[in-house]
C-alpha positions as CSV (number, residue, x, y, z in Angstrom):
1,X,99.6,69.7,82.8
2,X,102.0,66.9,81.7
3,X,104.0,65.0,84.4
4,X,107.8,65.2,84.5
5,X,108.0,61.7,85.9
6,X,105.5,58.9,85.6
7,X,105.2,56.7,88.7
8,X,103.0,54.0,87.3
9,X,99.3,53.2,87.8
10,X,97.0,52.9,90.8
11,X,93.5,51.4,90.3
12,X,94.3,51.6,86.6
13,X,94.9,55.4,86.8
14,X,98.2,56.8,85.5
15,X,100.1,58.7,88.3
16,X,102.7,61.3,87.5
17,X,104.7,63.9,89.3
18,X,105.5,67.3,87.9
19,X,108.9,68.9,88.8
20,X,107.0,71.5,90.8
21,X,106.1,68.7,93.4
22,X,109.8,68.7,94.2
23,X,109.5,72.3,95.3
24,X,106.8,71.3,97.8
25,X,109.1,68.7,99.3
26,X,112.0,71.1,99.5
27,X,109.9,73.9,101.0
28,X,108.2,71.7,103.6
29,X,111.3,69.8,104.6
30,X,113.3,72.9,104.8
31,X,110.8,74.9,106.8
32,X,110.4,72.0,109.3
33,X,114.1,71.1,109.6
34,X,115.4,74.7,109.8
35,X,112.7,76.5,111.7
36,X,109.6,74.7,113.1
37,X,111.0,71.5,114.6
38,X,114.2,73.0,116.2
39,X,112.0,75.6,117.9
40,X,109.5,73.1,119.3
41,X,111.9,70.2,120.0
42,X,115.4,71.5,120.7
43,X,118.3,69.2,121.0
44,X,117.5,66.6,118.4
45,X,120.4,67.4,116.1
46,X,120.6,68.5,112.5
47,X,120.3,65.1,111.0
48,X,117.2,64.2,113.0
49,X,115.5,67.4,112.0
50,X,116.4,66.8,108.3
51,X,115.1,63.2,108.3
52,X,111.9,64.3,110.1
53,X,111.4,67.1,107.6
54,X,111.8,64.9,104.6
55,X,109.6,62.2,106.0
56,X,106.9,64.7,106.7
57,X,107.1,66.2,103.3
58,X,107.0,62.9,101.4
59,X,104.0,61.7,103.5
60,X,102.2,65.0,102.8
61,X,102.7,64.5,99.1
62,X,101.3,60.9,99.6
63,X,98.4,62.5,101.3
64,X,97.8,64.8,98.3
65,X,97.9,61.7,96.1
66,X,95.3,59.9,98.3
67,X,93.1,63.0,98.1
68,X,93.1,63.0,94.3
69,X,92.8,59.2,94.1
70,X,89.6,59.5,96.1
71,X,88.1,61.8,93.5
72,X,89.3,59.5,90.7
73,X,88.1,56.2,92.2
74,X,84.6,57.6,93.0
75,X,84.4,59.1,89.5
76,X,85.3,55.7,87.9
77,X,82.7,54.0,90.0
78,X,80.1,56.2,88.3
79,X,81.4,55.6,84.8
80,X,83.5,58.8,84.5
81,X,86.8,58.1,82.7
82,X,89.9,59.3,84.5
83,X,92.8,60.4,82.3
84,X,95.5,60.8,84.9
85,X,96.6,62.3,88.3
86,X,99.5,64.7,88.5
87,X,101.1,66.1,91.6
88,X,102.6,69.5,91.1
89,X,103.6,72.8,92.7
90,X,100.2,73.7,94.2
91,X,99.0,70.2,95.1
92,X,97.4,67.7,92.8
93,X,95.2,67.6,89.7
94,X,92.9,64.7,88.7
95,X,92.0,65.0,85.0
96,X,88.5,63.6,84.2
97,X,87.6,62.9,80.6
98,X,83.8,63.1,81.2
99,X,81.5,65.3,83.3
100,X,79.2,64.0,86.1
101,X,75.8,63.1,84.7
102,X,73.8,64.3,87.8
103,X,74.1,66.7,90.8
104,X,74.4,63.7,93.1
105,X,77.4,62.2,91.2
106,X,78.9,65.7,91.0
107,X,78.6,66.0,94.8
108,X,79.9,62.6,95.6
109,X,83.0,63.0,93.4
110,X,83.7,66.4,94.9
111,X,83.2,65.4,98.5
112,X,85.4,62.3,98.2
113,X,88.7,64.3,98.3
114,X,88.0,66.4,101.5
115,X,86.5,63.3,103.2
116,X,89.7,61.4,102.6
117,X,91.8,64.3,103.9
118,X,89.7,64.4,107.1
119,X,90.2,60.6,107.6
120,X,93.9,61.0,107.0
121,X,94.0,63.8,109.5
122,X,92.1,61.8,112.1
123,X,94.4,58.8,111.4
124,X,97.6,60.8,111.8
125,X,96.2,62.5,114.8
126,X,95.3,59.2,116.4
127,X,98.8,57.9,115.8
128,X,100.4,60.9,117.4
129,X,98.1,60.6,120.4
130,X,98.8,56.9,120.8
131,X,102.6,57.5,120.6
132,X,102.4,60.3,123.2
133,X,100.3,58.1,125.5
134,X,103.0,55.4,125.5
135,X,105.6,58.0,126.5
136,X,107.2,58.6,123.1
137,X,108.3,62.2,122.7
138,X,110.0,64.5,120.3
139,X,110.2,64.2,116.5
140,X,108.5,60.8,116.3
141,X,105.3,62.4,117.6
142,X,105.8,65.7,115.9
143,X,105.7,64.2,112.3
144,X,102.3,62.6,112.6
145,X,100.9,65.6,114.5
146,X,102.1,67.8,111.7
147,X,100.5,65.6,109.1
148,X,97.2,65.5,111.0
149,X,97.1,69.3,111.1
150,X,98.0,69.8,107.4
151,X,95.5,67.2,106.2
152,X,92.7,68.8,108.2
153,X,93.8,72.2,106.9
154,X,93.8,70.8,103.3
155,X,90.2,69.5,103.8
156,X,89.0,72.9,105.2
157,X,90.6,74.9,102.4
158,X,89.3,72.7,99.7
159,X,85.7,73.0,101.1
160,X,85.7,76.8,100.4
161,X,82.7,77.2,98.0
162,X,84.8,78.4,95.1
163,X,85.7,76.6,91.8
164,X,88.0,74.8,91.1
165,X,88.2,73.8,94.7
166,X,86.2,70.8,95.9
167,X,83.8,73.2,97.7
168,X,83.2,74.9,94.4
169,X,82.1,71.5,93.0
170,X,79.8,71.0,95.9
171,X,78.4,74.5,95.4
172,X,77.9,73.6,91.7
173,X,76.1,70.4,92.5
174,X,73.8,72.1,95.0
175,X,72.9,74.9,92.6
176,X,72.5,72.4,89.8
177,X,70.1,70.3,91.9
178,X,68.2,73.5,92.9
179,X,67.7,75.1,89.5
180,X,68.2,72.1,87.2
181,X,70.7,74.2,85.1
182,X,74.3,72.9,85.2
183,X,75.7,75.7,83.1
184,X,74.3,78.4,85.3
185,X,75.6,76.5,88.4
186,X,79.0,76.1,86.9
187,X,79.2,79.8,86.1
188,X,78.2,80.9,89.6
189,X,80.8,78.5,91.1
190,X,83.4,79.9,88.8
191,X,82.6,83.5,89.7
192,X,83.0,82.6,93.3
193,X,86.3,81.0,92.5
194,X,87.5,84.2,90.8
195,X,86.4,86.4,93.8
196,X,88.2,84.1,96.3
197,X,91.3,84.0,94.1
198,X,91.5,87.8,93.9
199,X,90.9,88.0,97.7
200,X,93.9,85.7,98.2
201,X,96.1,87.8,95.8
202,X,95.2,91.0,97.7
203,X,95.8,89.3,101.1
204,X,99.1,88.0,99.9
205,X,100.2,91.3,98.5
206,X,99.2,93.0,101.8
207,X,101.3,90.6,103.8
208,X,104.3,91.3,101.6
209,X,104.0,95.1,101.4
210,X,102.6,95.9,104.8
211,X,104.0,93.2,107.1
212,X,107.1,92.2,105.2
213,X,105.9,88.6,105.4
214,X,107.2,87.0,102.2
215,X,105.0,84.0,102.8
216,X,102.3,86.2,101.2
217,X,103.9,85.4,97.8
218,X,102.8,81.8,98.1
219,X,99.3,83.0,99.0
220,X,99.2,85.3,96.0
221,X,100.4,82.4,93.8
222,X,97.6,80.2,95.0
223,X,95.1,83.0,94.3
224,X,96.5,83.5,90.8
225,X,96.0,79.8,90.1
226,X,92.4,79.9,91.3
227,X,91.6,83.0,89.2
228,X,92.9,81.4,86.1
229,X,91.4,78.0,86.7
230,X,88.0,79.5,87.6
231,X,88.1,81.7,84.4
232,X,88.8,78.6,82.3
233,X,85.8,76.7,83.9
234,X,83.5,79.6,83.2
235,X,84.6,79.6,79.6
236,X,84.1,75.9,79.4
237,X,80.6,76.2,80.8
238,X,79.7,78.9,78.3
239,X,81.1,76.8,75.4
240,X,79.1,73.8,76.5
241,X,75.9,75.8,76.6
242,X,76.5,77.4,73.3
243,X,76.9,73.9,71.7
244,X,73.9,72.5,73.3
245,X,72.2,70.1,70.9
246,X,75.1,70.0,68.4
247,X,76.3,66.4,67.7
248,X,79.6,65.3,66.4
249,X,78.1,64.1,63.2
250,X,76.8,67.6,62.5
251,X,80.2,69.1,62.3
252,X,82.7,66.4,61.4
253,X,84.5,66.2,58.1
254,X,82.9,63.2,56.4
255,X,84.8,60.5,54.5
256,X,88.2,61.9,55.4
257,X,91.3,61.2,53.3
258,X,93.0,58.2,54.9
259,X,96.6,56.9,54.5
260,X,98.7,53.8,54.8
261,X,101.1,53.7,57.8
262,X,103.7,52.0,55.6
263,X,104.1,55.0,53.3
264,X,107.2,57.1,53.7
265,X,106.9,60.7,54.7
266,X,108.5,61.9,51.5
267,X,106.1,59.8,49.4
268,X,103.1,61.0,51.3
269,X,104.1,64.7,51.0
270,X,104.5,64.4,47.2
271,X,101.4,62.3,46.5
272,X,98.9,63.5,49.1
273,X,99.9,66.4,51.4
274,X,100.7,68.9,48.6
275,X,97.6,67.9,46.6
276,X,94.9,67.7,49.2
277,X,93.3,70.3,51.4
278,X,93.4,68.4,54.7
279,X,95.5,68.9,57.8
280,X,94.9,65.5,59.5
281,X,94.9,62.0,57.9
282,X,93.8,58.9,59.8
283,X,95.9,55.8,59.2
284,X,93.7,52.7,58.7
285,X,94.2,49.0,58.0
286,X,92.5,46.9,55.3
287,X,89.2,46.9,57.3
288,X,89.3,50.7,57.6
289,X,90.0,50.5,61.3
290,X,92.1,53.2,62.9
291,X,95.8,52.5,63.4
292,X,97.0,56.0,64.0
293,X,96.6,59.7,63.1
294,X,99.1,61.9,61.2
295,X,98.8,65.7,61.1
296,X,100.7,68.2,59.0
297,X,102.4,69.4,62.2
298,X,103.8,65.9,62.8
299,X,104.9,65.7,59.1
300,X,106.7,69.1,59.3
301,X,108.6,68.0,62.4
302,X,110.4,65.3,60.4
303,X,113.8,66.7,59.2
304,X,114.0,66.7,55.4
305,X,116.9,64.3,55.3
306,X,114.9,61.7,57.2
307,X,111.7,61.9,55.2
308,X,112.7,59.2,52.8
309,X,113.2,56.5,55.4
310,X,110.6,57.5,58.0
311,X,107.2,55.9,57.7
312,X,103.9,57.6,58.6
313,X,103.4,54.9,61.3
314,X,106.6,56.0,62.9
315,X,105.3,59.6,63.5
316,X,101.6,58.9,64.0
317,X,99.7,59.6,67.2
318,X,98.9,56.0,68.4
319,X,95.3,54.9,68.1
320,X,94.9,54.7,71.9
321,X,95.8,58.3,72.3
322,X,93.5,59.6,69.5
323,X,90.3,60.9,71.0
324,X,87.5,58.5,69.9
325,X,84.1,59.8,69.0
326,X,80.7,58.6,67.6
327,X,78.5,60.6,65.3
328,X,75.6,60.8,67.8
329,X,77.9,62.0,70.6
330,X,77.2,65.6,71.8
331,X,80.0,67.8,70.6
332,X,80.3,69.5,74.0
333,X,81.2,66.0,75.5
334,X,84.0,65.6,73.0
335,X,85.7,69.0,73.5
336,X,87.4,68.1,76.9
337,X,89.1,65.1,75.2
338,X,90.8,67.0,72.4
339,X,93.9,67.9,74.4
340,X,96.1,65.1,73.3
341,X,98.9,64.1,70.9
342,X,96.4,64.4,68.0
343,X,96.8,68.2,67.7
344,X,93.2,68.8,68.7
345,X,91.7,66.3,66.3
346,X,89.3,63.4,67.0
347,X,88.5,60.5,64.8
348,X,84.8,59.5,64.4
349,X,84.0,55.8,63.9
350,X,80.8,53.9,63.3
351,X,79.5,51.1,65.6
352,X,81.6,48.6,63.8
353,X,84.8,50.6,64.4
354,X,85.2,51.9,60.8
355,X,86.6,55.4,60.4
356,X,83.8,57.7,59.0
357,X,85.0,61.2,59.9
358,X,87.4,63.6,61.6
359,X,86.7,66.6,63.9
360,X,89.2,69.4,63.8
361,X,89.6,72.7,65.6
362,X,88.3,74.4,62.5
363,X,85.1,72.3,62.7
364,X,84.6,73.2,66.3
365,X,85.2,76.9,65.6
366,X,82.6,76.8,62.8
367,X,80.1,75.1,65.0
368,X,80.6,77.8,67.7
369,X,80.2,80.6,65.1
370,X,76.9,79.1,64.0
371,X,75.9,78.6,67.7
372,X,76.4,82.4,68.2
373,X,73.7,83.1,65.7
374,X,70.9,81.5,67.7
375,X,71.0,83.8,70.7
376,X,72.6,87.1,71.6
377,X,72.7,86.2,75.2
378,X,73.7,82.5,75.8
379,X,72.1,82.2,79.2
380,X,68.6,83.2,77.9
381,X,68.4,80.3,75.5
382,X,68.4,77.1,77.5
383,X,68.5,73.7,75.9
384,X,67.8,74.9,72.3
385,X,69.0,72.4,69.7
386,X,71.2,73.2,66.7
387,X,72.1,71.2,63.6
388,X,74.3,73.4,61.6
389,X,74.4,73.0,57.8
390,X,77.7,71.8,56.5
391,X,79.3,71.6,53.1
392,X,80.1,68.1,51.8
393,X,83.6,69.1,50.7
394,X,85.7,70.4,53.6
395,X,88.0,73.4,53.2
396,X,91.5,73.9,54.4
397,X,92.4,74.1,58.0
398,X,94.1,77.5,58.3
399,X,94.5,77.8,62.0
400,X,94.7,76.0,65.4
401,X,92.0,77.6,67.5
402,X,92.3,77.1,71.2
403,X,90.5,74.2,72.7
404,X,89.3,73.4,76.2
405,X,91.2,70.9,78.2
406,X,89.8,67.9,80.2
407,X,88.1,68.7,83.5
408,X,90.6,69.2,86.3
409,X,89.8,68.5,90.0
410,X,92.3,70.5,91.9
411,X,93.0,69.3,95.4
């Protein structure tokens, strides 16, 4: 999910807000100002209720950010790269580029979010109690009391043992430690997530149809999100297992056709694109170090009248956003990084930083097709290696197969 507005960085982690987060603010502020607060604390005036509602909604969004930051900071402490944090309609999502290397790390990263929410709940609850003890009443006490309750509720909900909730990660870590099989553990946690999601959908539908409580629509929406996210996690776990033992160097296109960023798009089309059977071209400098990546999709996006004065460097995916890879890297570790501006490609470099290959969606699809030949049932063959044979001359890239996205920690 791409943020609508980027807020900057915290602890080196890009923070963004999706437009859906504004819906959270409006819904919370509106329900508090128009219903909950006037009913509990009458006589405070419309402006007072509106201000209290907005303050509570903004602080709740900040609490969500703190929850996701806790995941991210602990992940970084254990060498897991964090791509970004985005606040959106259903809470927050921390995108991790790498997977935890052990059940213990998996547990610690997962538990950090709910633990932070519990601490926030205790802190807001303590503030409300202290204010009340000094004789303060009304909305000034109501706002921290509300934030204490919702943070504790957030912690409890996230501890439900169902992926992609934090409790599902805890369940995965426990099963992984028990059986020593991360793939099996991830599939079980994902199945629990699907069951819980369907239960929420049914409960929400029952509230709407039987009790005329339209708040059930929100419950059904959360359930729908959980079902889809859990299904994606199960698919990712299956893919990781199928590619066990496959290295990037086994599937990459070796000695790719490179280009000079100073070429115009028109010149490149005439001299290279129409004559070569590639769909991605790394841009390199004189030392064959990556300076960008151009794909046919990016070239097609340039209007014909601008192709004569537009350079390849002007349309290339910047080197910092091209997923890096090494030949000895497990292919399964690379897949979550392929969702970027590089149209699903990764550039492979040697230890000196020289470009030696490109991994495309077609390469990944070919590797998965070969992996299917080794076992009819993927969960019966555990840890088997595979080094697929590969022709030296790569063929055309006819399609853009789907690719898994980076891991998401939904809070």
